[in-house]
C-alpha positions in Angstrom: -37.6 97.3 -83.7 -38.0 100.2 -81.3 -38.8 97.9 -78.4 -35.7 95.9 -79.2 -33.5 99.0 -79.1 -35.2 100.1 -75.9 -34.5 96.7 -74.4 -30.8 96.8 -75.4 -30.5 100.4 -74.0 -31.9 99.2 -70.7 -29.5 96.2 -70.6 -26.6 98.5 -71.4 -27.6 100.9 -68.7 -28.0 98.1 -66.2 -24.6 96.6 -67.1 -23.0 100.1 -66.8 -24.6 100.5 -63.3 -23.5 97.0 -62.2 -20.0 97.7 -63.5 -19.8 101.0 -61.6 -21.2 99.4 -58.5 -18.6 96.6 -58.7 -15.8 99.2 -59.3 -17.0 101.2 -56.3 -17.0 98.1 -54.1 -13.5 97.3 -55.2 -12.3 100.8 -54.6 -14.0 100.9 -51.2 -11.9 98.0 -50.0 -8.7 99.7 -50.8 -7.1 102.0 -48.2 -7.9 105.7 -48.7 -5.1 108.3 -48.9 -5.9 109.4 -45.4 -5.6 105.9 -44.0 -2.3 105.3 -45.9 -0.8 108.6 -44.7 -1.7 108.0 -41.0 -0.4 104.4 -41.2 2.8 105.4 -42.9 3.6 108.1 -40.4 3.0 105.7 -37.5 4.9 102.9 -39.1 7.9 105.1 -39.7 7.9 105.9 -36.0 8.3 102.2 -35.3 11.6 102.1 -37.3 14.9 103.6 -36.1 18.2 104.2 -37.8 20.5 105.8 -35.3 21.1 106.1 -31.5 18.8 109.1 -31.1 16.1 107.4 -33.1 16.5 104.3 -31.0 15.9 106.2 -27.8 12.8 107.8 -29.1 11.6 104.5 -30.4 11.9 102.9 -27.0 10.0 105.7 -25.4 7.1 105.7 -27.8 7.0 102.1 -29.1 4.0 100.8 -27.1 1.8 103.9 -27.6 2.6 104.1 -31.3 1.8 100.4 -31.8 -1.6 100.9 -30.1 -2.3 103.9 -32.3 -1.4 101.9 -35.4 -3.6 99.0 -34.4 -6.5 101.5 -33.9 -5.9 102.6 -37.5 -6.3 99.0 -38.6 -9.6 98.9 -36.7 -10.8 102.1 -38.4 -9.8 100.8 -41.8 -11.8 97.5 -41.3 -14.9 99.3 -40.0 -14.8 102.0 -42.6 -13.9 100.0 -45.7 -15.8 96.7 -45.6 -19.5 95.9 -45.8 -20.7 92.6 -44.3 -23.0 91.9 -47.2 -20.3 92.1 -49.9 -17.0 91.4 -48.2 -14.7 88.4 -48.8 -11.7 87.4 -46.7 -9.6 87.8 -49.8 -10.6 91.4 -50.0 -9.8 91.9 -46.3 -6.4 90.3 -46.5 -5.5 92.3 -49.7 -6.7 95.5 -48.1 -4.6 94.9 -44.9 -1.5 94.1 -46.9 -1.9 97.2 -48.9 -2.6 99.3 -45.8 0.5 98.0 -44.0 2.8 98.0 -47.0 3.4 94.3 -47.1 4.9 93.1 -50.4 5.0 89.5 -51.7 8.0 87.6 -50.6 9.0 89.8 -47.7 7.9 87.2 -45.1 5.1 89.3 -43.7 1.4 88.5 -44.5 -1.9 89.5 -43.0 -4.5 86.8 -42.3 -8.3 87.0 -42.5 -11.1 84.5 -41.7 -14.9 84.7 -41.6 -17.1 82.5 -39.4 -20.6 82.0 -38.1 -20.9 81.5 -34.3 -23.8 81.3 -32.0 -22.9 84.9 -30.9 -23.1 86.2 -34.5 -21.2 86.5 -37.8 -17.5 87.6 -37.5 -14.3 88.2 -39.3 -11.0 87.6 -37.5 -7.7 89.1 -38.7 -4.1 88.6 -37.9 -1.7 91.5 -38.5 2.1 91.9 -38.2 3.5 95.4 -37.7 7.1 95.9 -38.6 9.2 97.3 -35.8 12.9 97.7 -35.0 16.1 98.9 -36.5 16.3 96.7 -39.5 18.8 94.1 -38.2 16.6 92.1 -35.7 12.9 92.3 -36.2 10.8 93.3 -33.2 7.4 93.0 -35.0 4.1 93.3 -33.1 1.5 90.6 -33.8 -2.2 91.1 -33.1 -5.4 89.2 -33.6 -8.6 91.2 -33.8 -12.2 90.2 -34.2 -15.1 92.2 -35.7 -18.8 91.4 -35.5 -21.4 92.1 -38.1 -23.6 94.9 -36.8 -26.2 95.9 -39.4 -24.3 97.2 -42.4 -20.9 97.5 -40.7 -18.3 95.6 -38.7 -17.6 96.5 -35.1 -14.5 95.4 -33.2 -15.4 93.2 -30.3 -12.0 91.6 -29.1 -8.3 91.6 -29.6 -5.2 89.8 -28.3 -1.5 90.4 -28.8 0.9 87.5 -29.6 3.7 88.2 -27.1 6.5 85.8 -26.9 7.1 84.4 -23.4 10.6 83.2 -24.0 13.8 85.2 -23.8 13.4 88.9 -23.2 16.1 91.4 -24.1 17.6 93.9 -21.6 15.5 96.5 -23.3 12.3 94.7 -22.5 11.1 93.7 -26.0 10.2 90.2 -27.2 11.5 89.7 -30.8 9.0 88.1 -33.2 8.6 88.0 -37.0 7.1 86.0 -39.9 3.6 85.4 -38.7 1.8 82.2 -39.9 -1.9 81.5 -39.3 -3.9 78.4 -40.2 -7.5 77.5 -39.2 -9.0 74.1 -38.8 -11.5 72.6 -41.3 -13.7 71.8 -38.3 -13.4 73.3 -34.8 -13.3 70.9 -31.9 -15.8 73.2 -30.1 -18.7 74.1 -32.4 -19.4 77.4 -30.8 -15.8 78.6 -31.2 -13.3 79.4 -34.0 -9.9 77.7 -33.4 -6.7 78.4 -35.2 -2.9 77.8 -35.0 -0.5 80.7 -35.0 3.3 80.5 -35.2 6.1 83.0 -35.7 9.9 83.1 -35.8 12.0 84.2 -32.8 14.8 86.1 -34.5 17.7 86.3 -35.0 18.4 82.6 -34.5 19.1 80.2 -37.4 17.8 77.7 -38.4 14.5 79.4 -37.4 13.4 79.1 -33.8 9.6 78.9 -33.8 7.0 79.9 -31.1 3.5 78.4 -31.6 0.2 78.5 -29.9 -3.4 77.3 -30.4 -6.0 80.1 -30.0 -9.8 80.0 -29.8 -12.3 82.8 -30.3 -15.8 82.4 -28.8 -17.5 85.6 -30.1 -16.5 87.7 -27.1 -12.9 87.0 -26.4 -9.7 85.2 -27.5 -8.1 82.6 -25.3 -4.9 80.6 -25.7 -5.8 76.9 -25.5 -2.2 75.6 -25.8 1.3 76.8 -26.2 4.2 74.7 -27.5 7.8 74.9 -26.3 10.0 76.9 -28.7 11.4 74.5 -31.3 13.9 74.7 -34.3 12.3 74.1 -37.7 13.9 73.5 -41.1 11.9 76.3 -42.6 9.1 78.5 -41.3 6.6 77.4 -43.9 7.3 73.8 -43.1 7.2 74.1 -39.3 3.5 73.3 -39.0 0.9 71.6 -41.3 -2.8 71.6 -40.6 -4.4 68.3 -41.6 -7.8 67.6 -43.1 -8.9 65.7 -39.9 -8.5 69.0 -38.0 -5.2 68.0 -36.5 -1.7 69.2 -37.2 1.9 68.0 -37.8 4.7 69.8 -36.0 8.2 69.4 -37.6 11.2 70.1 -35.5 15.0 69.6 -35.7 16.4 68.1 -32.5 19.9 69.0 -33.7 20.3 72.0 -36.0 23.6 70.7 -37.2 22.0 67.4 -38.4 19.5 66.7 -41.2 17.0 64.6 -39.3 13.5 66.1 -38.7 11.1 64.8 -36.0 7.5 65.0 -37.2 4.9 64.9 -34.4 1.2 64.3 -35.3 -1.5 65.8 -33.0 -5.2 65.5 -32.9 -7.0 68.5 -31.6 -9.7 67.9 -29.0 -11.9 70.2 -26.9 -9.2 69.8 -24.2 -6.4 70.8 -26.5 -3.9 68.9 -28.7 -3.1 65.2 -28.1 0.1 63.7 -29.6 -0.8 60.4 -31.4 2.3 59.7 -33.6 5.9 60.5 -34.3 8.3 59.7 -37.1 11.6 60.9 -38.6 12.5 62.2 -42.0 15.5 63.9 -43.5 15.9 67.5 -44.4 15.8 68.2 -48.1 
């Protein structure tokens, strides 16, 4: 009887320890108060409400954006352990850090991969900027390598729209979407599609590119011409054969949609089919 009680006490103690460890792990992936305070201060500096605030915003926009991205790096490296981190935790942590809420049209992205150069996580983040009428969001992709019991940033690249640029010199972007392929066309690299809206045009005007990460740097494999899509979430569909379907509207006043099927090769996308459907 005593041995049974002793065994149950050990089990209870073990479960308590496991529960506390799991709770500590969950809490560790959430932004700390210091992280949140710094990010909120920097984020507020990227929003303006009046003429004076707009002038200050233009003077400090680039430096503040860099400081905010550095805070994102610090959060990733301080909050996540390679041995116990999931991409779901990373995404949820980033959304909490940046104040993204469900349904607002801004989402973080996170992926994990094994490459010849090591084990990595790649994130995509969208930083709200502007005056509230036309979004001028900053989009960045950042890669972190497992180094012992921590992640270390090894590369980053900004998604800068190469289309129309305003007189003030900024490139408007919003509503980041990121999808990876089931199988990369280059085994030693991680390939993904990224597309975003070019505001304030309606229906949505979309900019899209195919990006690869080789463990050391990002490179843009292919960039599409801007196109009009019926909806942002229906602009691009990644297929199970590691290709994609691009859906565009040749005439925004009509209901016909042109669907273009691409296969992705080591040399980039190759168009293999095209058909029309009607907007629903």
